[in-house]
C-alpha positions as CSV (number, residue, x, y, z in Angstrom):
1,M,146.5,85.4,91.4
2,S,145.5,89.0,90.7
3,N,143.7,91.0,93.4
4,K,142.0,93.1,90.8
5,I,138.2,92.4,90.5
6,K,136.7,92.6,87.0
7,Q,134.0,95.2,86.5
8,K,130.6,93.5,85.9
9,W,127.1,94.4,84.8
10,L,124.6,93.6,87.6
11,F,121.1,92.4,86.6
12,T,120.0,91.7,90.1
13,P,117.5,93.0,92.6
14,G,120.3,95.0,94.3
15,P,123.1,96.0,94.7
16,L,123.0,97.3,91.1
17,S,125.3,98.8,88.5
18,T,126.0,102.4,89.5
19,S,127.3,105.4,87.5
20,K,130.9,106.5,87.5
21,K,129.9,109.8,89.1
22,T,128.2,107.9,92.0
23,K,131.3,105.8,92.6
24,E,133.6,108.9,92.4
25,A,131.5,110.7,95.0
26,M,132.7,108.2,97.6
27,M,136.3,109.2,97.1
28,V,136.1,111.6,100.0
29,D,136.4,110.8,103.7
30,L,134.0,112.7,105.9
31,G,133.7,112.7,109.7
32,S,130.3,111.7,111.0
33,R,130.1,114.7,113.3
34,E,131.3,117.4,111.0
35,E,129.0,120.1,109.7
36,D,129.5,119.2,106.0
37,F,128.2,115.7,106.6
38,I,125.3,116.9,108.7
39,K,124.2,119.3,106.0
40,L,124.6,116.6,103.4
41,N,122.5,114.1,105.3
42,Q,119.7,116.8,105.8
43,L,119.7,117.5,102.1
44,V,119.5,113.8,101.2
45,C,116.5,113.3,103.4
46,K,114.9,116.5,102.1
47,N,115.3,115.3,98.5
48,L,113.8,111.8,99.3
49,I,110.7,113.6,100.6
50,K,110.7,115.7,97.5
51,I,110.8,112.6,95.3
52,A,107.9,111.2,97.3
53,S,105.9,114.5,97.0
54,A,104.8,113.6,100.6
55,K,103.6,116.6,102.7
56,N,103.5,116.1,106.4
57,Y,105.8,113.1,106.2
58,I,109.2,112.5,107.7
59,C,112.2,110.6,106.2
60,V,114.2,108.6,108.8
61,P,117.3,106.8,107.5
62,I,118.5,103.7,109.2
63,Q,121.8,101.9,109.0
64,G,121.7,98.6,107.1
65,S,120.0,97.0,104.2
66,G,116.3,97.1,103.3
67,T,115.4,94.3,105.7
68,F,116.9,96.4,108.6
69,G,114.6,99.2,107.5
70,I,111.6,97.0,107.4
71,E,112.3,95.5,110.9
72,A,113.0,99.0,112.3
73,A,109.7,100.3,110.9
74,L,107.7,97.4,112.1
75,S,109.3,97.4,115.5
76,S,108.6,101.1,115.9
77,V,105.2,101.5,114.3
78,L,103.4,98.6,115.9
79,K,102.2,99.0,119.5
80,K,101.5,96.1,121.9
81,N,97.8,96.2,120.9
82,S,98.4,96.6,117.2
83,K,97.7,93.7,114.8
84,I,99.0,93.9,111.2
85,L,97.6,92.0,108.2
86,I,100.5,90.9,105.9
87,I,99.4,90.2,102.4
88,S,101.9,88.0,100.8
89,N,102.6,86.3,97.4
90,G,106.3,85.7,97.7
91,E,109.5,85.6,99.7
92,Y,109.4,89.2,100.9
93,G,105.9,89.0,102.2
94,R,106.8,85.9,104.2
95,R,109.9,87.8,105.4
96,I,107.7,90.5,107.0
97,A,105.8,87.8,108.8
98,N,109.0,86.2,110.0
99,I,110.2,89.6,111.3
100,C,106.9,90.2,113.2
101,K,107.3,86.7,114.7
102,K,110.9,87.4,115.8
103,I,110.1,90.7,117.4
104,S,106.8,89.6,119.0
105,K,104.4,91.7,117.0
106,K,100.9,90.5,116.4
107,Y,100.1,89.6,112.8
108,Y,97.9,87.8,110.4
109,L,99.4,86.3,107.2
110,L,97.1,86.2,104.1
111,S,98.9,84.2,101.4
112,F,98.4,84.0,97.7
113,K,100.1,82.0,95.0
114,E,103.6,83.2,93.9
115,D,102.4,83.7,90.3
116,E,99.2,85.6,91.1
117,T,98.6,89.0,92.5
118,Y,96.3,89.8,95.5
119,S,92.6,88.9,95.3
120,L,90.9,92.1,96.5
121,D,87.8,90.2,97.4
122,R,89.8,87.8,99.7
123,C,91.6,90.7,101.2
124,E,88.4,92.6,101.9
125,N,86.6,89.6,103.4
126,F,89.5,88.9,105.6
127,I,89.5,92.5,106.9
128,K,85.8,92.3,107.5
129,K,86.1,89.2,109.6
130,N,89.1,90.4,111.7
131,K,88.1,93.7,113.3
132,Q,91.3,93.8,115.4
133,I,93.5,94.6,112.3
134,T,95.1,98.0,112.7
135,H,97.6,97.9,109.9
136,I,98.0,96.3,106.5
137,A,101.4,95.5,105.0
138,M,102.0,94.8,101.3
139,I,104.9,94.4,99.0
140,H,104.7,96.8,96.0
141,C,107.0,94.7,93.8
142,E,107.5,91.2,94.9
143,T,111.0,90.8,93.5
144,S,111.1,87.0,94.1
145,S,108.8,86.8,91.0
146,G,108.8,90.3,89.6
147,I,105.1,90.7,90.2
148,L,103.7,94.3,90.6
149,N,101.0,94.3,93.3
150,P,98.0,96.6,93.3
151,L,99.1,99.5,95.5
152,A,96.1,101.7,94.7
153,D,93.5,99.0,95.4
154,I,95.0,98.0,98.7
155,G,95.3,101.7,99.6
156,N,91.6,102.1,98.9
157,L,90.8,99.2,101.2
158,C,92.8,100.8,103.9
159,K,90.9,104.0,103.5
160,K,87.5,102.3,103.4
161,Y,88.2,100.3,106.6
162,K,90.4,102.9,108.3
163,K,93.6,100.8,108.5
164,K,97.1,102.1,108.3
165,L,99.0,101.0,105.2
166,F,102.6,99.8,105.5
167,V,104.4,99.5,102.1
168,D,107.5,97.7,101.3
169,A,108.6,99.7,98.3
170,M,112.1,98.4,98.3
171,S,112.4,97.9,94.6
172,T,110.0,100.6,93.3
173,F,110.7,103.9,95.1
174,G,112.5,106.1,92.6
175,G,111.6,103.9,89.7
176,I,107.8,103.9,89.7
177,Q,105.8,107.0,90.6
178,I,104.1,106.5,94.0
179,D,101.3,108.8,95.2
180,F,101.4,108.8,99.0
181,K,98.1,110.7,99.5
182,K,96.1,109.0,96.8
183,N,97.3,105.5,98.0
184,N,96.6,106.3,101.6
185,I,100.2,105.4,102.7
186,D,101.0,105.7,106.3
187,T,104.6,104.2,106.3
188,L,106.8,103.3,103.4
189,V,110.2,101.6,103.5
190,S,112.8,101.6,100.7
191,S,116.5,101.2,100.2
192,V,119.2,103.5,98.6
193,N,120.7,100.8,96.4
194,K,117.7,100.0,94.2
195,C,115.9,102.4,91.8
196,L,117.7,105.4,93.4
197,E,120.9,103.7,92.0
198,G,123.0,104.4,95.1
199,V,125.3,101.9,96.9
200,P,124.4,99.6,99.8
201,G,124.7,101.1,103.3
202,F,121.3,102.3,104.6
203,S,117.6,102.2,104.0
204,F,115.0,104.7,104.9
205,V,111.4,105.0,106.3
206,I,109.0,107.7,105.0
207,I,106.2,108.0,107.5
208,K,103.5,110.4,108.4
209,K,104.7,112.8,111.1
210,K,101.7,112.1,113.3
211,S,102.4,108.3,113.1
212,L,106.1,108.8,113.8
213,I,105.3,110.8,117.0
214,N,103.1,107.9,118.1
215,C,106.1,105.5,117.7
216,S,107.6,106.6,121.0
217,G,108.4,103.7,123.2
218,N,107.1,101.0,120.8
219,A,110.4,99.6,119.5
220,N,111.9,96.5,121.2
221,S,115.3,97.2,119.8
222,L,117.9,99.9,120.6
223,S,119.4,100.4,117.2
224,L,116.3,99.7,115.1
225,D,114.2,102.5,116.7
226,I,113.1,105.0,114.1
227,Y,111.5,107.3,116.7
228,D,114.8,107.6,118.7
229,Q,116.7,108.0,115.4
230,W,114.5,110.9,114.4
231,K,114.7,112.6,117.8
232,H,118.5,112.4,117.6
233,F,118.5,114.0,114.2
234,L,116.3,116.8,115.5
235,K,118.6,117.3,118.5
236,N,121.9,117.7,116.6
237,G,121.5,116.5,113.0
238,Q,123.6,113.4,113.7
239,W,123.0,109.7,113.4
240,R,122.8,107.9,116.8
241,F,125.5,105.4,115.8
242,T,128.2,105.3,113.2
243,P,126.6,106.4,109.9
244,P,127.5,105.0,106.4
245,T,129.2,108.2,105.3
246,H,130.3,107.0,101.9
247,S,126.8,105.6,101.1
248,V,125.3,109.0,101.9
249,L,127.9,110.7,99.6
250,A,127.0,108.2,96.9
251,L,123.2,108.8,97.3
252,S,123.7,112.5,97.2
253,S,125.3,112.1,93.8
254,S,122.8,109.5,92.5
255,L,119.9,111.8,93.5
256,K,121.4,114.6,91.4
257,L,121.6,112.1,88.4
258,L,118.0,111.2,89.0
259,S,117.0,114.8,88.8
260,K,119.2,115.3,85.7
261,E,117.6,112.3,84.0
262,G,114.2,113.9,84.4
263,G,112.9,112.5,87.6
264,V,111.0,109.3,88.4
265,I,108.8,109.3,85.3
266,K,111.8,109.5,83.0
267,R,113.6,106.8,84.9
268,Y,110.5,104.6,84.8
269,N,110.5,105.0,81.0
270,R,114.2,103.8,80.8
271,Y,113.4,100.8,83.0
272,K,110.4,100.0,80.9
273,K,112.4,100.1,77.7
274,N,115.0,97.8,79.4
275,Y,112.2,95.4,80.4
276,E,110.6,95.4,76.9
277,T,114.0,94.7,75.3
278,L,114.7,91.9,77.8
279,I,111.3,90.1,77.6
280,N,111.1,90.3,73.8
281,G,114.7,89.1,73.4
282,M,114.3,86.2,75.9
283,E,111.1,85.1,74.2
284,K,112.8,85.1,70.8
285,I,115.5,82.8,72.3
286,G,112.8,80.5,73.7
287,F,112.6,81.4,77.4
288,T,109.2,81.8,79.1
289,S,108.4,84.1,82.1
290,F,107.2,82.7,85.4
291,I,104.2,85.0,85.8
292,N,101.6,86.3,83.3
293,K,102.8,89.5,81.5
294,K,99.8,91.5,82.8
295,F,101.4,91.2,86.3
296,H,104.9,92.2,85.2
297,S,106.8,95.1,86.7
298,P,109.6,96.9,84.8
299,I,111.9,96.0,87.8
300,I,112.8,92.3,87.4
301,V,111.6,89.3,85.5
302,S,111.6,85.6,86.6
303,F,112.2,83.1,83.8
304,N,111.4,79.4,84.0
305,Y,114.2,76.9,83.6
306,P,114.0,75.5,80.0
307,R,112.8,71.9,79.6
308,N,115.8,71.1,77.5
309,K,117.8,68.4,79.4
310,K,121.1,70.0,78.4
311,F,120.3,73.2,80.3
312,N,122.4,73.4,83.5
313,F,121.7,76.6,85.4
314,D,125.0,76.5,87.4
315,F,127.0,76.3,84.2
316,F,124.8,79.0,82.5
317,Y,125.1,81.3,85.5
318,K,128.9,80.9,85.9
319,K,129.6,81.3,82.2
320,L,127.6,84.6,82.2
321,L,129.4,85.7,85.4
322,F,132.8,85.0,83.9
323,S,131.8,87.2,80.9
324,G,130.9,90.0,83.3
325,Y,127.1,89.6,83.4
326,V,125.5,88.8,86.8
327,I,122.0,87.4,86.8
328,Y,120.2,86.1,89.9
329,P,119.0,82.6,91.0
330,G,115.2,82.3,91.7
331,M,113.8,82.5,95.2
332,L,110.6,80.5,94.6
333,T,109.6,77.4,96.4
334,K,107.5,75.6,93.8
335,K,109.2,76.1,90.4
336,K,112.8,76.5,89.3
337,T,113.4,80.0,88.0
338,F,116.1,82.5,87.5
339,R,115.8,86.3,87.6
340,I,117.1,89.1,85.4
341,G,116.8,92.7,86.6
342,C,116.0,95.8,84.5
343,I,117.0,98.5,86.9
344,G,120.3,100.2,87.8
345,N,122.6,102.3,85.7
346,I,121.9,100.3,82.6
347,N,120.1,100.9,79.3
348,S,118.6,98.8,76.5
349,L,122.0,98.5,74.8
350,V,123.4,96.8,77.8
351,I,120.3,94.5,77.9
352,K,121.0,93.6,74.2
353,S,124.6,92.8,75.0
354,L,123.4,90.4,77.8
355,L,121.0,88.8,75.3
356,K,123.8,88.2,72.9
357,K,125.9,86.6,75.6
358,I,123.0,84.4,76.6
359,K,122.7,83.1,73.0
360,E,126.5,82.4,72.9
361,T,126.3,80.6,76.2
362,L,123.5,78.4,75.0
363,L,125.5,77.4,71.9
364,I,128.4,76.5,74.2
365,M,126.0,74.3,76.1
366,R,125.0,72.8,72.7
367,I,121.5,74.0,73.0
368,K,120.1,75.1,69.7
369,S,116.5,75.2,70.7
370,L,114.7,75.6,74.0
């Protein structure tokens, strides 16, 4: 059996397909304490703040996937007397609640249906009735369904009731323009291997400097303490523990490519074209999307299983995988779905090749009509 792994196109929430230049950037070994790496890390954080256009904010990278970043931020931002309202309409909202439960942080969970966005009236009424709420957490793009939640509206509620907004922008930062000031964002967490098109290895927290200073002593974890991580960077420019050097190298390259592409707006336009090509093509084949189009993001789309009895998702998935196309199973609790992502180093031509392969696979399954 050959040890060589076949190159594939990834249509997932992350990791994603990356450029050749980003992969080549990792062909260098750097010591975590050497000056070149320290300067590179500082430049990467500076460029992430530049993308955010966030004055008086600090970028703190943290080892691990996006969930590590979320847990680090929650552990550090929330004090003993804090109480966070988690607005959820999917798996990742529930995950924030599970994290708060595990790390003994006080929270409320306000749940909505998986195929609906937040009801602002329900959110506002809940805030009015629960005066002890200090923070509000939301998922910008709930990638379990592909729904894009109303960041600006929740930001306005936070401003009106003087609550601090915590945003999981895991799948949107770098792919959708986010106005930190206008949306009243206090803390935002994202990952390098989503719309930034880097490789897995670390996530990052972009937080108001004043709020970061107030994080001192809050964390109930040694490694997941963004305040201590930041103070260590200030002291000597180094990570507290072994950093993902190759991931930092990859991100430095991918950020250059983002700038060359024309920034977040241009990348958004590419993703939107990918989405439009995908949704139009899938509808022509006969697939239906799980949520109403008005709630769609250009990030990822959840499709319902067809009613055709011949459709077997495992066969469908494995056949596409064997052909070099990786889609994603659903993460919903009530309805069977699968997901296809529109982000990463792909364009509409790649989406069209996927659609062609989907048609071929259905014919192999002897499905002529869905």
